[in-house]
C-alpha positions as CSV (number, residue, x, y, z in Angstrom):
1,M,0.0,0.0,0.0
2,L,1.3,3.4,-1.0
3,N,1.8,6.3,1.5
4,K,0.4,9.8,0.9
5,R,3.7,11.1,-0.5
6,Q,3.9,8.2,-3.1
7,E,0.3,8.8,-4.1
8,K,1.1,12.5,-4.6
9,I,4.1,11.6,-6.8
10,I,1.7,9.6,-9.1
11,M,-0.8,12.5,-9.1
12,L,1.8,15.1,-9.9
13,L,3.1,13.1,-12.8
14,Q,-0.4,12.3,-14.0
15,D,-1.3,16.0,-13.9
16,S,1.8,17.3,-15.5
17,K,2.2,14.7,-18.3
18,K,5.8,15.9,-18.5
19,W,9.2,14.8,-17.1
20,I,9.9,16.0,-13.5
21,T,13.4,15.7,-12.1
22,G,14.3,14.1,-8.8
23,K,15.5,17.4,-7.5
24,E,12.2,19.1,-8.3
25,F,10.3,16.3,-6.5
26,A,12.6,16.5,-3.5
27,R,12.1,20.3,-3.3
28,L,8.3,19.9,-3.5
29,M,8.1,17.1,-1.0
30,N,10.8,18.4,1.4
31,V,12.7,15.1,1.3
32,S,16.0,14.0,-0.3
33,D,16.6,12.8,-3.8
34,R,17.3,9.3,-2.4
35,T,13.9,9.2,-0.8
36,I,12.3,10.1,-4.1
37,R,14.2,7.3,-5.9
38,S,13.0,4.9,-3.2
39,D,9.4,6.0,-3.6
40,I,9.5,5.5,-7.3
41,D,10.9,2.0,-6.9
42,T,8.2,1.2,-4.3
43,I,5.4,2.5,-6.6
44,N,6.6,0.3,-9.5
45,R,7.0,-2.8,-7.3
46,T,3.5,-2.2,-5.8
47,Y,1.8,-2.4,-9.2
48,N,4.3,-4.9,-10.6
49,A,4.7,-2.7,-13.6
50,H,7.0,0.0,-15.0
51,L,4.4,2.7,-14.2
52,I,6.9,5.4,-13.7
53,E,9.7,5.7,-16.3
54,S,13.1,7.2,-15.4
55,N,15.8,9.0,-17.3
56,L,19.1,10.3,-15.9
57,R,18.8,13.6,-17.7
58,S,15.0,14.2,-17.8
59,G,13.9,12.7,-14.5
60,Y,10.6,10.8,-14.2
61,R,7.3,10.6,-16.1
62,I,4.2,8.4,-16.0
63,N,3.5,5.7,-18.6
64,E,0.0,6.6,-19.7
65,E,-0.7,3.3,-21.4
66,I,0.2,1.3,-18.3
67,L,-1.7,3.8,-16.1
68,T,-5.0,3.1,-17.9
69,T,-4.7,-0.7,-17.3
70,L,-4.1,-0.4,-13.5
71,P,-6.9,-0.2,-10.8
72,I,-5.3,2.9,-9.2
73,E,-7.5,4.7,-6.7
74,L,-6.0,7.9,-5.3
75,N,-7.5,9.6,-2.3
76,A,-5.7,13.0,-2.9
77,V,-7.4,15.7,-4.8
78,S,-6.1,17.0,-8.2
79,I,-3.2,19.4,-7.5
80,P,-3.5,22.9,-8.9
81,Q,-0.2,23.8,-10.5
82,T,-0.3,27.4,-11.7
83,P,-1.0,30.6,-9.6
84,D,-4.4,31.0,-11.3
85,E,-5.3,27.4,-10.6
86,R,-4.3,27.7,-7.0
87,C,-6.3,31.0,-6.5
88,T,-9.4,29.3,-8.0
89,Y,-8.8,26.2,-5.8
90,I,-8.6,28.4,-2.7
91,L,-11.7,30.4,-3.5
92,Q,-13.6,27.3,-4.4
93,E,-12.8,25.8,-1.0
94,L,-13.8,29.0,0.8
95,I,-17.0,29.4,-1.1
96,L,-18.3,25.9,-1.2
97,E,-16.5,23.7,1.4
98,K,-14.8,25.4,4.3
99,K,-15.3,28.4,6.6
100,Q,-11.6,28.9,6.7
101,I,-8.4,27.3,5.4
102,N,-5.3,26.5,7.4
103,L,-2.3,27.9,5.4
104,L,0.1,25.3,6.7
105,D,-2.2,22.5,5.6
106,L,-2.6,24.3,2.2
107,Q,1.2,24.3,1.7
108,E,1.3,20.6,2.2
109,Q,-1.7,20.0,-0.1
110,V,-0.5,21.9,-3.1
111,F,3.3,21.6,-2.5
112,I,4.3,25.3,-2.5
113,S,6.2,27.5,-0.1
114,G,4.8,30.1,2.3
115,Y,6.1,32.8,0.0
116,S,4.0,31.5,-2.9
117,I,1.0,31.3,-0.7
118,D,1.5,35.0,0.3
119,N,1.6,35.9,-3.4
120,D,-1.6,33.9,-4.1
121,I,-3.4,35.8,-1.3
122,K,-2.4,39.1,-2.9
123,R,-3.8,37.9,-6.2
124,I,-7.0,36.8,-4.6
125,K,-7.5,40.2,-2.9
126,K,-7.0,41.8,-6.3
127,M,-9.7,39.4,-7.7
128,L,-12.1,40.4,-5.0
129,E,-11.9,44.2,-5.6
130,P,-15.0,44.3,-7.8
131,Y,-17.0,42.8,-5.0
132,Q,-17.3,45.5,-2.4
133,D,-18.7,43.4,0.4
134,L,-16.3,40.5,0.0
135,S,-12.9,40.4,1.8
136,L,-10.3,37.8,2.4
137,I,-9.4,37.9,6.1
138,R,-6.1,36.4,7.4
139,S,-5.9,35.5,11.1
140,K,-2.6,33.9,12.2
141,N,-2.2,30.8,10.0
142,C,-5.8,30.8,8.6
143,I,-7.8,32.6,5.9
144,R,-11.5,33.0,5.5
145,L,-13.8,34.8,3.0
146,D,-16.2,37.3,4.6
147,G,-19.2,38.7,2.7
148,S,-22.8,38.1,1.6
149,E,-23.9,34.8,0.1
150,E,-25.2,36.7,-2.9
151,S,-21.8,38.2,-3.6
152,K,-20.1,34.8,-3.1
153,R,-22.4,33.3,-5.7
154,K,-21.6,36.1,-8.2
155,L,-17.9,35.5,-7.6
156,Y,-18.4,31.7,-8.2
157,K,-20.3,32.4,-11.4
158,Q,-17.5,34.7,-12.7
159,L,-14.8,32.1,-11.9
160,L,-16.9,29.5,-13.7
161,F,-17.3,31.8,-16.7
162,E,-13.5,32.4,-16.9
163,E,-12.9,28.6,-16.5
164,T,-15.2,27.6,-19.3
165,Q,-14.9,30.5,-21.7
166,G,-13.5,29.2,-25.0
167,N,-12.8,25.7,-23.7
168,F,-15.9,23.5,-23.9
169,L,-17.1,24.9,-27.3
170,N,-13.7,25.3,-28.9
171,L,-13.0,22.3,-31.1
172,N,-9.2,23.0,-31.3
173,R,-9.0,22.9,-27.5
174,L,-11.2,19.9,-27.3
175,S,-9.0,18.1,-29.8
176,S,-6.0,18.3,-27.5
177,M,-7.8,16.0,-25.0
178,F,-7.7,13.1,-27.5
179,H,-4.2,11.8,-28.0
180,D,-4.8,8.8,-30.3
181,L,-7.0,10.4,-33.0
182,D,-7.4,13.5,-35.1
183,L,-10.8,14.9,-33.8
184,E,-10.9,17.6,-36.5
185,Y,-10.6,15.0,-39.2
186,A,-13.4,13.0,-37.5
187,K,-15.5,16.2,-37.7
188,E,-14.8,16.6,-41.4
189,V,-16.0,13.1,-42.0
190,L,-19.1,13.5,-39.9
191,D,-19.9,16.8,-41.6
192,K,-19.7,15.1,-45.0
193,M,-22.3,12.5,-43.7
194,F,-24.6,15.3,-42.6
195,K,-24.4,16.9,-46.0
196,K,-24.9,13.6,-47.8
197,Y,-28.0,12.8,-45.8
198,N,-29.3,16.4,-45.7
199,F,-29.1,16.3,-41.9
200,H,-28.8,19.6,-39.9
201,V,-26.9,19.9,-36.6
202,R,-26.8,23.3,-34.9
203,E,-23.3,24.7,-34.4
204,M,-23.8,24.9,-30.7
205,Q,-24.5,21.2,-30.5
206,K,-21.3,20.1,-32.4
207,P,-18.7,20.5,-29.6
208,M,-20.6,18.1,-27.3
209,L,-21.3,15.8,-30.2
210,M,-17.6,15.6,-31.1
211,I,-16.6,14.9,-27.5
212,H,-18.9,11.9,-27.6
213,V,-17.5,10.9,-31.0
214,G,-13.9,11.2,-29.7
215,I,-14.6,9.1,-26.6
216,A,-16.4,6.5,-28.7
217,L,-13.5,6.2,-31.2
218,E,-10.8,6.1,-28.4
219,R,-12.8,3.3,-26.7
220,M,-12.8,1.3,-30.0
221,I,-9.1,2.0,-30.5
222,H,-8.3,0.6,-27.0
223,H,-10.9,-2.2,-27.4
224,N,-12.9,-0.9,-24.4
225,Y,-16.4,-1.5,-25.7
226,V,-19.7,-0.6,-24.0
227,E,-23.0,-2.5,-24.2
228,T,-26.5,-1.1,-24.6
229,S,-30.0,-2.7,-24.7
230,R,-31.5,0.4,-26.4
231,D,-31.0,-1.0,-29.9
232,T,-34.4,-1.3,-31.6
233,P,-35.6,-2.0,-35.1
234,E,-37.2,1.4,-35.1
235,L,-33.9,3.0,-34.5
236,R,-32.1,1.1,-37.2
237,N,-34.7,2.5,-39.7
238,T,-33.8,6.1,-38.9
239,K,-31.6,8.5,-40.9
240,E,-29.5,9.0,-37.7
241,Y,-28.6,5.3,-37.6
242,S,-27.6,5.4,-41.3
243,I,-25.4,8.4,-40.8
244,T,-23.7,6.9,-37.7
245,K,-23.1,3.5,-39.3
246,E,-21.5,5.0,-42.4
247,F,-19.4,7.5,-40.3
248,F,-17.9,4.7,-38.2
249,D,-17.3,2.5,-41.2
250,T,-15.5,5.4,-42.9
251,M,-13.4,6.2,-39.9
252,A,-12.4,2.5,-39.6
253,Q,-10.7,2.7,-42.9
254,S,-8.2,5.4,-41.6
255,I,-7.7,4.5,-37.9
256,H,-8.1,0.7,-38.2
257,I,-10.8,0.0,-35.6
258,D,-13.4,-2.8,-35.4
259,V,-16.7,-0.9,-35.5
260,N,-18.7,-1.8,-32.4
261,E,-22.4,-1.9,-33.0
262,N,-23.2,-0.6,-29.5
263,E,-21.3,2.6,-30.2
264,V,-23.2,3.0,-33.5
265,V,-26.5,2.8,-31.5
266,L,-25.4,5.2,-28.8
267,L,-24.3,7.9,-31.3
268,A,-27.5,7.4,-33.3
269,L,-29.5,8.0,-30.1
270,L,-27.5,11.1,-29.4
271,L,-28.2,12.5,-32.9
272,R,-31.9,11.8,-32.4
273,G,-31.9,13.9,-29.3
274,K,-35.3,14.3,-27.6
275,K,-36.8,11.8,-30.1
276,A,-34.5,9.1,-28.7
277,I,-35.9,9.4,-25.2
278,T,-39.3,8.1,-26.3
279,M,-37.9,5.2,-28.4
280,H,-37.3,2.9,-25.5
281,N,-38.4,2.2,-21.9
282,D,-37.5,4.9,-19.3
283,L,-34.8,3.3,-17.3
284,V,-35.2,5.9,-14.5
285,Q,-38.7,4.7,-13.8
286,S,-37.4,1.1,-13.5
287,V,-35.3,2.0,-10.5
288,T,-37.4,4.7,-8.8
289,D,-40.9,5.1,-7.5
290,G,-42.5,6.5,-10.6
291,I,-40.0,9.3,-11.3
292,N,-39.3,9.6,-15.1
293,V,-36.1,10.8,-16.6
294,N,-37.5,14.3,-17.5
295,D,-38.6,14.8,-13.9
296,L,-35.1,13.8,-12.7
297,V,-33.4,16.3,-15.1
298,T,-35.8,19.0,-13.9
299,K,-34.8,18.2,-10.4
300,I,-31.1,18.6,-11.3
301,V,-31.4,21.9,-13.1
302,T,-33.7,23.3,-10.3
303,M,-31.0,22.4,-7.7
304,I,-28.3,24.2,-9.8
305,K,-30.6,27.2,-10.0
306,E,-31.3,27.3,-6.3
307,D,-27.9,26.4,-5.0
308,F,-25.6,28.1,-7.5
309,D,-27.9,30.7,-9.1
310,I,-27.1,29.3,-12.6
311,D,-30.2,28.9,-14.8
312,F,-30.0,25.9,-17.2
313,V,-33.8,25.4,-17.1
314,K,-34.3,26.4,-20.8
315,D,-31.2,24.7,-22.1
316,L,-32.7,21.9,-24.2
317,D,-29.3,20.6,-25.3
318,L,-28.2,20.1,-21.7
319,R,-31.6,18.6,-20.7
320,T,-31.5,16.1,-23.6
321,G,-27.8,15.3,-23.0
322,L,-28.3,14.6,-19.3
323,A,-31.4,12.5,-20.0
324,L,-29.5,10.3,-22.4
325,H,-26.5,10.1,-20.2
326,I,-28.5,9.1,-17.1
327,Q,-30.2,6.3,-19.1
328,G,-26.8,5.0,-20.2
329,L,-25.5,5.3,-16.6
330,I,-28.3,3.2,-15.2
331,E,-27.8,0.6,-18.0
332,R,-24.0,0.4,-17.2
333,K,-24.8,0.0,-13.5
334,K,-27.3,-2.8,-14.1
335,K,-24.8,-4.7,-16.2
336,D,-21.9,-3.8,-13.9
337,I,-20.0,-2.1,-16.7
338,V,-17.2,0.2,-15.7
339,V,-16.4,2.9,-18.2
340,S,-13.0,4.6,-17.7
341,N,-12.7,8.4,-18.3
342,L,-9.2,9.0,-19.6
343,Y,-9.7,12.8,-19.2
344,L,-10.8,12.7,-15.5
345,Q,-7.6,14.2,-14.0
346,E,-7.4,16.8,-16.7
347,L,-11.0,17.8,-16.0
348,K,-10.4,18.0,-12.3
349,R,-7.3,20.1,-12.5
350,K,-8.3,22.4,-15.4
351,Y,-12.0,22.8,-14.6
352,P,-12.4,22.3,-10.8
353,L,-15.5,24.5,-10.5
354,V,-17.3,22.7,-13.3
355,F,-16.3,19.4,-11.7
356,E,-17.7,20.6,-8.3
357,L,-21.0,21.4,-10.0
358,A,-21.0,17.8,-11.5
359,I,-20.3,16.4,-8.0
360,H,-23.5,18.0,-6.7
361,V,-25.4,16.6,-9.7
362,G,-23.9,13.2,-8.9
363,Q,-25.2,13.4,-5.3
364,I,-28.8,13.9,-6.6
365,L,-28.3,10.9,-8.8
366,N,-27.0,8.9,-5.9
367,E,-30.0,9.8,-3.7
368,T,-32.7,9.4,-6.4
369,L,-31.4,6.3,-8.2
370,D,-30.1,4.7,-5.0
371,M,-26.8,3.8,-6.8
372,Q,-23.3,5.1,-6.3
373,V,-22.2,7.4,-9.2
374,S,-18.4,6.9,-9.8
375,E,-15.9,9.7,-10.2
376,N,-15.5,8.7,-13.9
377,E,-19.2,9.3,-14.4
378,V,-19.0,12.6,-12.6
379,G,-16.3,13.6,-15.1
380,F,-18.7,12.9,-18.0
381,L,-21.4,15.0,-16.3
382,A,-18.8,17.8,-16.0
383,L,-18.4,17.8,-19.8
384,H,-22.2,18.4,-20.2
385,L,-22.3,21.1,-17.6
386,G,-19.2,22.9,-18.8
387,A,-20.5,23.1,-22.3
388,A,-23.9,24.3,-21.0
389,Y,-22.3,27.1,-19.0
390,E,-20.2,28.3,-21.9
391,R,-23.3,28.1,-24.1
392,S,-25.2,30.3,-21.7
393,H,-22.5,33.0,-21.9
394,S,-21.8,32.6,-25.6
395,F,-25.5,33.6,-26.1
396,Q,-24.4,37.0,-24.8
397,K,-22.5,37.5,-28.0
398,Y,-24.6,38.2,-31.1
399,R,-25.0,35.2,-33.4
400,V,-24.0,36.1,-37.0
401,V,-24.4,34.3,-40.3
402,M,-22.0,35.3,-43.1
403,I,-22.8,34.9,-46.8
404,Y,-19.8,35.2,-49.1
405,P,-17.9,33.0,-51.6
406,V,-16.8,30.4,-49.1
407,D,-14.8,28.3,-51.6
408,Q,-12.5,31.3,-52.5
409,A,-9.2,31.8,-50.7
410,F,-10.0,35.4,-49.8
411,G,-13.2,34.3,-48.2
412,D,-11.1,32.8,-45.4
413,I,-9.2,36.1,-45.1
414,L,-12.6,37.9,-44.7
415,L,-13.8,35.5,-42.0
416,R,-10.5,35.9,-40.0
417,K,-10.6,39.7,-40.2
418,V,-14.3,39.8,-39.0
419,D,-13.3,37.5,-36.2
420,T,-10.3,39.6,-35.2
421,L,-12.3,42.9,-35.2
422,F,-15.5,41.8,-33.6
423,S,-15.0,38.4,-31.8
424,E,-15.6,40.0,-28.4
425,R,-19.2,41.0,-29.4
426,M,-20.3,38.4,-31.9
427,T,-19.9,34.8,-32.9
428,V,-20.1,33.6,-36.5
429,I,-22.3,30.5,-36.3
430,N,-22.6,29.7,-40.0
431,C,-20.9,30.6,-43.3
432,S,-22.6,30.0,-46.7
433,S,-22.1,30.9,-50.3
434,F,-25.8,31.6,-50.8
435,F,-29.0,32.7,-48.9
436,E,-31.5,30.0,-48.0
437,E,-34.5,31.3,-46.1
438,K,-35.2,27.9,-44.4
439,M,-31.7,27.5,-43.2
440,I,-31.6,31.1,-41.9
441,K,-34.9,30.6,-40.0
442,E,-33.5,27.5,-38.3
443,L,-30.2,29.2,-37.3
444,N,-32.2,32.3,-36.2
445,P,-29.2,34.7,-36.1
446,D,-29.1,38.2,-34.8
447,L,-27.3,39.6,-37.8
448,I,-26.5,38.7,-41.4
449,L,-23.3,39.9,-43.0
450,T,-23.2,39.4,-46.8
451,T,-20.9,40.4,-49.6
452,L,-23.8,39.8,-52.0
453,Q,-26.8,42.1,-52.7
454,L,-29.5,40.5,-50.7
455,Q,-33.2,41.1,-50.2
456,H,-35.5,39.0,-47.9
457,N,-38.5,39.4,-45.7
458,L,-37.1,38.1,-42.5
459,D,-36.9,40.4,-39.4
460,I,-33.1,40.1,-39.2
461,S,-30.7,43.0,-39.6
462,T,-28.6,42.5,-42.7
463,I,-25.4,44.4,-43.6
464,Q,-23.7,44.3,-47.0
465,I,-19.9,44.5,-46.8
466,S,-17.0,44.2,-49.2
467,L,-14.7,41.1,-49.3
468,F,-11.8,43.2,-48.0
469,I,-13.6,44.9,-45.1
470,S,-13.1,48.7,-45.6
471,T,-13.3,51.3,-42.8
472,E,-16.8,52.0,-43.9
473,D,-17.7,48.3,-43.5
474,E,-16.3,48.3,-40.0
475,S,-18.4,51.3,-39.2
476,K,-21.6,49.6,-40.6
477,I,-21.0,46.5,-38.5
478,F,-20.2,48.5,-35.4
479,Q,-23.4,50.5,-35.8
480,A,-25.5,47.3,-36.4
481,L,-24.0,45.8,-33.2
482,N,-24.8,49.0,-31.2
483,A,-28.4,48.8,-32.5
484,L,-28.6,45.2,-31.3
485,D,-27.2,46.3,-27.9
486,K,-29.9,48.9,-27.6
487,K,-32.6,46.3,-28.4
488,R,-31.1,43.8,-26.0
489,Y,-30.8,46.4,-23.3
490,Q,-34.5,47.3,-23.7
491,Q,-35.6,43.6,-23.6
492,K,-33.4,42.9,-20.6
493,F,-34.9,45.8,-18.7
494,E,-38.4,44.9,-19.6
495,D,-37.8,41.4,-18.3
496,E,-36.3,42.8,-15.0
497,L,-39.2,45.3,-14.8
498,I,-41.8,42.5,-14.9
499,D,-39.9,40.6,-12.2
500,L,-40.1,43.7,-10.0
501,I,-43.9,44.2,-10.4
502,E,-45.5,41.6,-8.3
503,P,-49.3,41.0,-8.4
504,E,-49.5,41.6,-4.6
505,L,-48.2,45.1,-5.2
506,F,-50.6,46.0,-8.0
507,Y,-53.7,48.0,-7.1
508,K,-56.7,49.0,-9.3
509,N,-59.5,51.6,-8.6
510,L,-57.9,53.1,-5.5
511,E,-60.3,55.5,-3.8
512,L,-57.7,57.9,-2.3
513,H,-57.7,61.7,-2.5
514,T,-54.2,63.1,-1.9
515,P,-50.6,62.2,-2.8
516,T,-49.9,61.6,0.9
517,E,-52.8,59.1,1.2
518,V,-51.6,57.3,-1.9
519,I,-47.9,57.1,-0.7
520,T,-49.0,56.1,2.8
521,Y,-51.3,53.3,1.5
522,M,-48.7,51.9,-0.9
523,C,-45.7,52.1,1.5
524,D,-47.7,50.6,4.4
525,N,-48.5,47.6,2.2
526,L,-44.8,47.3,1.2
527,E,-43.9,47.3,4.9
528,K,-46.5,44.6,5.7
529,K,-45.2,42.4,3.0
530,G,-41.5,42.7,4.2
531,Y,-40.1,45.0,1.4
532,C,-39.2,47.8,3.7
533,D,-39.6,49.4,7.2
534,A,-41.4,52.6,8.3
535,S,-38.4,54.8,7.5
536,F,-38.9,54.1,3.8
537,K,-42.3,55.8,3.9
538,E,-40.9,58.8,5.7
539,A,-38.1,59.1,3.1
540,V,-40.6,59.0,0.2
541,L,-42.8,61.6,1.7
542,K,-39.8,63.8,2.4
543,R,-38.7,63.5,-1.2
544,E,-42.2,64.6,-2.3
545,E,-41.9,67.7,-0.2
546,V,-38.8,68.8,-2.2
547,A,-40.6,68.6,-5.6
548,A,-43.7,66.7,-6.7
549,T,-42.9,63.6,-8.7
550,S,-45.9,64.0,-11.0
551,F,-45.7,64.4,-14.8
552,V,-47.9,66.0,-17.4
553,Y,-48.9,62.6,-18.8
554,S,-51.1,61.8,-15.7
555,F,-48.7,59.6,-13.7
556,A,-46.4,60.0,-10.7
557,V,-43.2,58.2,-9.7
558,P,-42.7,58.6,-5.9
559,H,-39.4,57.2,-4.6
560,S,-36.9,57.6,-1.8
561,L,-33.5,59.3,-2.3
562,N,-31.5,57.9,0.6
563,V,-33.4,55.1,2.4
564,P,-33.3,51.8,0.5
565,S,-35.9,49.0,0.6
566,F,-34.9,45.5,1.8
567,R,-35.6,44.1,-1.6
568,P,-36.4,45.8,-4.9
569,A,-40.0,46.2,-6.1
570,I,-42.2,48.5,-8.1
571,S,-45.7,49.0,-6.6
572,V,-48.3,50.1,-9.2
573,G,-51.5,51.9,-8.4
574,F,-54.4,53.1,-10.6
575,L,-56.7,55.6,-9.0
576,K,-60.5,55.4,-9.5
577,R,-60.5,59.1,-10.2
578,P,-57.5,61.3,-11.0
579,I,-56.2,63.4,-8.1
580,K,-54.2,66.7,-8.0
581,W,-50.5,65.9,-7.6
582,G,-48.3,69.0,-7.7
583,E,-49.2,70.8,-10.9
584,F,-50.8,67.8,-12.7
585,D,-53.7,65.4,-12.4
586,V,-52.5,61.9,-11.8
587,K,-54.2,58.6,-12.6
588,M,-51.3,56.1,-12.4
589,V,-48.7,55.9,-9.6
590,L,-45.4,53.9,-9.9
591,L,-43.8,53.7,-6.4
592,L,-40.1,52.7,-6.7
593,A,-38.7,50.7,-3.9
594,V,-35.1,50.1,-4.9
595,N,-32.2,48.9,-2.6
596,E,-28.6,49.9,-2.9
597,E,-27.6,46.9,-5.0
598,H,-30.2,47.9,-7.7
599,Q,-29.7,51.6,-7.9
600,D,-29.0,51.2,-11.6
601,L,-32.6,50.2,-12.1
602,L,-33.6,53.8,-11.4
603,I,-31.7,55.0,-14.4
604,M,-32.9,52.1,-16.5
605,F,-36.5,52.7,-15.3
606,F,-36.5,56.4,-16.3
607,E,-35.0,55.6,-19.7
608,W,-37.7,53.0,-20.3
609,L,-40.4,55.5,-19.1
610,S,-39.0,58.2,-21.4
611,G,-39.4,55.7,-24.3
612,M,-42.9,54.9,-23.3
613,I,-43.9,58.6,-23.1
614,N,-42.6,59.2,-26.6
615,N,-45.1,56.7,-27.9
616,A,-48.3,58.6,-27.0
617,N,-50.7,55.9,-28.2
618,H,-48.9,53.2,-26.3
619,F,-48.8,55.3,-23.1
620,A,-52.5,56.2,-23.4
621,A,-53.3,52.5,-23.6
622,L,-51.2,51.8,-20.5
623,L,-53.3,54.4,-18.6
624,E,-56.4,52.4,-19.5
625,T,-55.0,49.1,-18.0
626,K,-57.7,46.7,-16.9
627,D,-55.8,44.4,-14.5
628,Y,-52.3,43.1,-13.6
629,D,-52.0,40.8,-16.6
630,D,-53.1,43.5,-19.0
631,F,-50.6,46.0,-17.5
632,V,-47.7,43.5,-17.9
633,A,-48.8,42.7,-21.5
634,K,-48.8,46.4,-22.4
635,I,-45.3,46.9,-21.0
636,V,-43.8,44.3,-23.4
637,E,-46.0,45.2,-26.4
């Protein structure tokens, strides 16, 4: 049995995938070179294999082929190696696991000096600067993270964004995970199959699809086959099965694999997506008391929303991927099939926050299915979650279709230049040599860039540019993106506005006679419902004494200048009869209860209101609101 130091030697070599000298090991472990040589010898004798190779000049490295054949279970966690990885590791521990961290224990866990720890703490304090109520407190040999739970969640989400950005949806980076095959070539072959069978796959789906393809091909290369009982005559008669069968047969000609029928079935099911779930019995129901797979996926995304404030509820790709993966997981457990995950350690080290999210999902599966989900399976779940999180943020960029002579050399130059100039604000999701309305409708882009004269009836902004991107072209694209920003900003605020207007704070036909009566009535109800205390009403009345908040368009917007509410809300009141409010008669009252964290909503609110007033017919209709639902409908009209 290995001791902890020997386990850590294996983990360091497994993580680094490089040569590490005996002196480097000795310095990391605070032992002599001789002890390291002895440890290496013990490790190889324990497993009766030449697991760790040695070289007089280069040092030691792990033999990956032997590693995959050995039943090695290491208790230590993956070791963060760079300053960025260590800072993320420390913050993850403080946010999710521990109230405080002992720095001496930390030095031993990650094999660095006290000096390096001090530098990491400085880096973390710099990272916390945008979060005003978060602070890293050092007390003797311990550190802790003080601040609100809401700010900690925001920090966690930002770290998760930085960790996933450009990694889970970037085919070049994904390809580096597969050492025994050319994933980009596999994608070329699969794309030819899609074209041959006139089968469309959205660009956002392709990265996760190629991860599955890469794993399937590497399993066949190493003769690690899986089994499935989800093969049906109905599936074999589908276009997806024909594509998958021909794809694997074509790949077998170049990488010399024996095509496994089970892998063909599993990839065909993945291509069918939601349709595949109804093609066979729900395995979740077979091991639970009536819970179906869709209910279980909903339970998972709800937990992520509640515990991490990350909303995957509407991500159909994730929901379908999880449903199919859970079915496969149950099938493997029933047949006692162990599937190795060659990328487990890389996932744990490079993407610890995504992996932590997957662990929480694994716990739900443990409890609901009454079966132990292995760390390898958690690693596969992490791939789904990482891609989903990056998808959720890539949607913040505008989705662009480009129409230009794709087959011409300068077409590639055009694409690269557009990407260089505007990649921070938009993503090119498809390139085509011609306009096809059906395809554009399916892609549903925010913007079309075309070098051709183009007329269509779709409600999509379209900009004609030259092949060589002139300064004028840059300006046109920039203006189009700004217009999209304005539209998105408006939509975002309308969504937030609706969230702030609760039915319990909406009043119709109020029989009140003075501004003071109206403010008192509405503020008292806010206080009763826990939105504020009595000081808020006093502050609103005091603000009204300075200058009436009424407008010529028959509405008033009373608010406080310096006393925040406990939580943000907009209380809406319609008076049965207009009352005198300052210089104007008022029929509609919008009482703003905004806390310090949402002060920006005040600015956004008045900008929205200004836009409403400029549309006289729309605003007149708003004043004639019948009820809460009618009011909300008119806001977003």
